[in-house]
TIKOL-331003 format. One line per 8 residues: for each residue x, y, z of C-alpha. Coordinates in nm, 2 decimals. Layout:
BEGIN
X:Y:Z; ...
***
This chain:
BEGIN
1.98:-6.68:-7.33; 1.74:-6.40:-7.26; 1.90:-6.05:-7.17; 1.71:-5.86:-6.91; 1.74:-5.49:-6.94; 1.80:-5.29:-6.62; 1.67:-4.96:-6.64; 1.91:-4.68:-6.54
1.79:-4.45:-6.27; 1.96:-4.14:-6.19; 2.02:-4.05:-5.83; 1.89:-3.78:-5.66; 2.14:-3.51:-5.57; 2.06:-3.52:-5.18; 2.06:-3.15:-5.18; 1.92:-2.95:-4.85
1.79:-2.61:-4.94; 1.71:-2.32:-4.72; 1.51:-2.01:-4.79; 1.46:-1.66:-4.63; 1.16:-1.75:-4.45; 1.32:-2.04:-4.23; 1.40:-1.79:-3.95; 1.30:-1.95:-3.60
1.62:-2.10:-3.52; 1.81:-1.83:-3.55; 1.58:-1.62:-3.37; 1.51:-1.87:-3.11; 1.92:-1.87:-3.02; 1.90:-1.50:-3.05; 1.65:-1.48:-2.78; 1.88:-1.72:-2.59
2.17:-1.50:-2.62; 1.98:-1.20:-2.52; 1.88:-1.38:-2.19; 2.22:-1.45:-2.11; 2.31:-1.10:-2.18; 2.09:-1.01:-1.91; 2.24:-1.22:-1.68; 2.56:-1.09:-1.75
2.44:-0.73:-1.69; 2.26:-0.81:-1.36; 2.57:-0.98:-1.23; 2.77:-0.64:-1.34; 2.56:-0.43:-1.14; 2.42:-0.66:-0.86; 2.64:-0.49:-0.58; 2.55:-0.16:-0.70
2.16:-0.20:-0.71; 2.10:-0.43:-0.37; 1.83:-0.31:-0.15; 1.73:-0.01:-0.43; 1.46:0.06:-0.65; 1.57:-0.01:-1.01; 1.42:0.10:-1.33; 1.48:-0.06:-1.69
1.49:0.20:-1.90; 1.54:0.25:-2.29; 1.58:0.62:-2.45; 1.25:0.69:-2.47; 1.19:0.71:-2.09; 1.47:0.96:-2.07; 1.28:1.14:-2.37; 0.96:1.17:-2.16
1.18:1.31:-1.87; 1.35:1.58:-2.06; 1.04:1.67:-2.21; 0.86:1.65:-1.85; 1.12:1.94:-1.76; 1.07:2.14:-2.06; 0.66:2.12:-2.02; 0.69:2.20:-1.65
0.90:2.54:-1.73; 0.67:2.65:-1.99; 0.39:2.61:-1.76; 0.56:2.83:-1.49; 0.63:3.07:-1.75; 0.27:3.03:-1.85; 0.11:3.08:-1.50; 0.35:3.39:-1.44
0.18:3.57:-1.76; -0.16:3.51:-1.66; -0.06:3.65:-1.27; 0.08:3.93:-1.43; -0.22:4.01:-1.65; -0.43:3.97:-1.35; -0.22:4.23:-1.17; -0.24:4.47:-1.46
-0.60:4.43:-1.51; -0.68:4.51:-1.14; -0.46:4.83:-1.13; -0.66:4.94:-1.48; -0.98:4.91:-1.28; -0.86:5.16:-1.05; -0.70:5.41:-1.26; -0.95:5.40:-1.50
-1.06:5.78:-1.48; -0.67:5.90:-1.53; -0.47:5.88:-1.85; -0.12:5.71:-1.78; 0.06:5.75:-2.10; 0.04:5.57:-2.47; -0.08:5.22:-2.46; 0.28:5.14:-2.61
0.44:5.27:-2.32; 0.23:5.04:-2.06; 0.24:4.76:-2.28; 0.65:4.76:-2.27; 0.61:4.83:-1.85; 0.41:4.52:-1.81; 0.71:4.28:-1.90; 0.47:3.98:-1.92
0.38:3.67:-2.11; 0.68:3.62:-2.39; 0.63:3.40:-2.65; 0.60:3.04:-2.56; 0.72:2.76:-2.79; 0.49:2.49:-2.79; 0.71:2.22:-2.96; 0.80:1.97:-2.70
0.93:1.96:-2.74; 0.76:-1.62:-3.75; 0.64:-1.88:-3.83; 0.82:-2.21:-3.76; 1.01:-2.38:-4.04; 0.90:-2.64:-4.26; 1.11:-2.91:-4.39; 1.08:-3.16:-4.67
1.21:-3.53:-4.64; 1.53:-3.57:-4.80; 1.55:-3.87:-5.03; 1.91:-4.01:-5.14; 1.97:-4.25:-5.42; 2.28:-4.39:-5.49; 2.45:-4.53:-5.84; 2.59:-4.89:-5.79
2.97:-4.76:-5.75; 3.08:-4.44:-5.55; 3.40:-4.29:-5.57; 3.60:-4.19:-5.28; 3.66:-3.83:-5.37; 3.26:-3.82:-5.41; 3.22:-3.94:-5.05; 3.42:-3.67:-4.89
3.38:-3.36:-5.11; 3.15:-3.10:-4.90; 2.93:-2.83:-5.01; 2.86:-2.54:-4.77; 2.61:-2.29:-4.80; 2.54:-1.98:-4.55; 2.19:-1.81:-4.54; 2.20:-1.50:-4.36
1.92:-1.41:-4.10; 1.83:-1.08:-3.95; 1.67:-1.11:-3.62; 1.49:-0.85:-3.38; 1.48:-0.88:-3.03; 1.17:-0.72:-2.88; 1.28:-0.48:-2.64; 1.00:-0.54:-2.37
1.13:-0.90:-2.37; 1.47:-0.82:-2.30; 1.37:-0.56:-2.07; 1.15:-0.83:-1.88; 1.43:-1.08:-1.85; 1.67:-0.80:-1.73; 1.42:-0.69:-1.48; 1.36:-1.06:-1.34
1.76:-1.12:-1.30; 1.78:-0.76:-1.14; 1.52:-0.86:-0.85; 1.69:-1.19:-0.82; 2.03:-1.04:-0.75; 1.89:-0.85:-0.45; 1.70:-0.53:-0.57; 1.38:-0.42:-0.34
1.20:-0.33:-0.65; 1.25:-0.34:-1.03; 1.01:-0.13:-1.27; 0.98:-0.16:-1.66; 0.82:0.18:-1.77; 0.60:0.02:-2.03; 0.44:-0.19:-1.77; 0.45:0.05:-1.47
0.15:0.25:-1.33; 0.29:0.49:-1.08; 0.06:0.70:-0.85; -0.01:1.03:-0.98; 0.21:1.29:-0.85; 0.01:1.58:-0.76; 0.26:1.77:-0.52; 0.34:2.14:-0.59
0.55:2.17:-0.91; 0.40:1.85:-1.06; 0.27:1.87:-1.42; -0.09:1.80:-1.29; -0.04:2.08:-1.02; 0.10:2.35:-1.25; -0.18:2.28:-1.53; -0.43:2.33:-1.24
-0.31:2.67:-1.17; -0.25:2.78:-1.50; -0.62:2.72:-1.54; -0.72:2.90:-1.21; -0.48:3.18:-1.32; -0.65:3.23:-1.67; -1.03:3.21:-1.51; -0.90:3.50:-1.27
-0.80:3.73:-1.55; -1.07:3.67:-1.75; -1.29:3.73:-1.43; -1.14:4.07:-1.38; -1.14:4.19:-1.76; -1.48:4.06:-1.86; -1.68:4.36:-1.69; -1.44:4.60:-1.90
-1.48:4.40:-2.22; -1.86:4.40:-2.17; -1.85:4.75:-2.09; -1.66:4.80:-2.44; -1.92:4.63:-2.60; -2.20:4.83:-2.44; -2.03:5.16:-2.51; -1.98:5.09:-2.87
-2.33:5.00:-2.93; -2.45:5.31:-2.77; -2.18:5.51:-2.98; -2.34:5.36:-3.29; -2.68:5.42:-3.16; -2.58:5.82:-3.06; -2.42:5.85:-3.42; -2.74:5.75:-3.61
-2.93:5.99:-3.38; -2.68:6.25:-3.45; -2.64:6.35:-3.07; -2.33:6.49:-3.13; -2.25:6.62:-2.76; -2.32:6.22:-2.66; -2.11:6.07:-2.93; -1.84:6.27:-2.83
-1.83:6.18:-2.47; -1.88:5.82:-2.58; -1.58:5.84:-2.82; -1.35:5.98:-2.52; -1.50:5.67:-2.29; -1.43:5.42:-2.55; -1.08:5.53:-2.64; -0.96:5.55:-2.30
-1.13:5.22:-2.22; -0.96:5.09:-2.54; -0.61:5.23:-2.42; -0.63:5.07:-2.13; -0.77:4.73:-2.24; -0.53:4.69:-2.56; -0.24:4.57:-2.40; -0.42:4.33:-2.15
-0.63:4.19:-2.41; -0.38:4.14:-2.66; -0.15:3.97:-2.43; -0.44:3.74:-2.29; -0.52:3.63:-2.65; -0.16:3.53:-2.69; -0.17:3.36:-2.37; -0.47:3.16:-2.46
-0.35:3.05:-2.78; -0.02:2.92:-2.62; -0.20:2.72:-2.36; -0.43:2.61:-2.63; -0.14:2.50:-2.87; 0.03:2.33:-2.50; -0.29:2.12:-2.45; -0.31:2.01:-2.83
0.07:1.89:-2.77; -0.01:1.70:-2.42; -0.37:1.54:-2.57; -0.15:1.40:-2.87; -0.18:1.02:-2.87; 0.14:0.83:-2.95; 0.08:0.58:-3.25; 0.30:0.33:-3.11
0.22:0.32:-2.73; -0.15:0.46:-2.74; -0.07:0.71:-2.49; -0.10:1.07:-2.49; 0.19:1.29:-2.43; 0.01:1.40:-2.10; 0.00:1.06:-1.98; 0.35:0.96:-2.06
0.49:1.25:-1.90; 0.26:1.17:-1.57; 0.43:0.83:-1.60; 0.78:0.94:-1.61; 0.68:1.20:-1.30; 0.58:0.93:-1.08; 0.85:0.71:-1.15; 1.11:0.97:-1.10
0.95:1.06:-0.75; 1.03:0.73:-0.64; 1.43:0.81:-0.68; 1.51:0.49:-0.85; 1.85:0.40:-0.99; 1.83:0.39:-1.35; 1.97:0.12:-1.57; 1.95:0.17:-1.91
1.98:-0.15:-2.17; 1.89:-0.23:-2.52; 2.00:-0.50:-2.76; 2.17:-0.30:-3.06; 2.23:-0.59:-3.28; 2.13:-0.94:-3.33; 2.12:-1.19:-3.61; 2.22:-1.54:-3.73
2.23:-1.79:-4.02; 2.13:-2.13:-4.15; 2.41:-2.34:-4.25; 2.40:-2.66:-4.48; 2.70:-2.88:-4.53; 2.64:-3.16:-4.77; 2.86:-3.44:-4.89; 2.76:-3.80:-4.96
2.94:-3.96:-4.65; 2.75:-3.69:-4.43; 2.43:-3.77:-4.58; 2.47:-4.15:-4.53; 2.60:-4.15:-4.18; 2.46:-3.82:-4.01; 2.19:-3.64:-4.21; 2.17:-3.35:-4.41
2.41:-3.13:-4.20; 2.17:-2.86:-4.14; 2.30:-2.59:-3.81; 2.19:-2.27:-3.72; 2.38:-1.97:-3.53; 2.19:-1.69:-3.32; 2.35:-1.41:-3.16; 2.28:-1.07:-2.99
2.49:-0.76:-2.87; 2.37:-0.52:-2.61; 2.49:-0.20:-2.45; 2.41:-0.08:-2.09; 2.48:0.18:-1.85; 2.37:0.21:-1.47; 2.34:0.59:-1.41; 2.41:0.78:-1.11
2.15:1.03:-0.94; 2.28:1.29:-1.16; 2.28:1.13:-1.48; 2.62:1.06:-1.49; 2.76:0.69:-1.61; 2.85:0.46:-1.30; 2.91:0.17:-1.49; 2.87:0.07:-1.86
2.98:-0.17:-2.15; 2.89:-0.37:-2.46; 2.83:-0.74:-2.42; 2.76:-1.01:-2.70; 2.68:-1.37:-2.70; 2.63:-1.64:-2.99; 2.50:-1.98:-3.00; 2.52:-2.28:-3.22
2.23:-2.52:-3.29; 2.13:-2.81:-3.50; 1.82:-2.94:-3.65; 1.72:-3.31:-3.56; 1.43:-3.48:-3.80; 1.21:-3.69:-3.60
***
């Protein structure tokens, strides 16, 4: 009787693997959790912001407000410096013929233009099909034995996405208007004391000083040229006269020209800071400050909220029994944690806290 040889086949392990590129499901679940966090925060502040203007802010906006205050103070100082220089220049023109003491004494008496600091300070995951081969006989132990693996995923919740979700829920809760600074273009504040107003006033004050001092500087240049010419011609009497006149004019001009030079440099440095473009937002410092100023003029309630942690993992659970009846045992978890604070008009915290959410999901093959 002929014997038929049946080739022996090695069964596949039935193993599901997950790599570090498989991030979409934990990220998706993290965003779902962030949306639930927004709802929690909106519910917590609903009674406090009803019928009010609300601004959803990160720390960057408060930095802009602080820089705005600092720039306004420095512009006021610079404006006062130019005004003082103009007053001195006016008096200098009146007393040109009278000696009033050493230049250093008048310099100290002015008390103008102190030093000005210019510092302002995913791709969707792909899965291979899982083919499972079984030997003729399976032991009961191997049916129930289970291997479990976790692959941690760090997710990042887009700050703007979270702020928009929160803004929508705050508006639905009864707030009059809700603003997100990165998407807000408020009207330019040109009232007295605004940054635009002060920049114009400083420029006007600078021009005024130069209009007063300019003729004296021109005269100084002319006298210096005449002195040089007289010296070459050996006109000693005229040389002595021009030397005295030049000395007197320099004595009066030195304090104001030195201070004017410093003030102009400080103003130029300040403009350099204001004109600098932020690499992340594409906005200049001036644009950010004017936006913060316009939002502040609305007298809103400030709600600070930020996702401080998010993440999740992929979980694989393998056993022969699971593979036969329920698939590859692939599941996901995503979660997020947020901090928040509702601020009063003076900046103190009215309410605040930390909220967390997490959610499980499973993968279904089609």
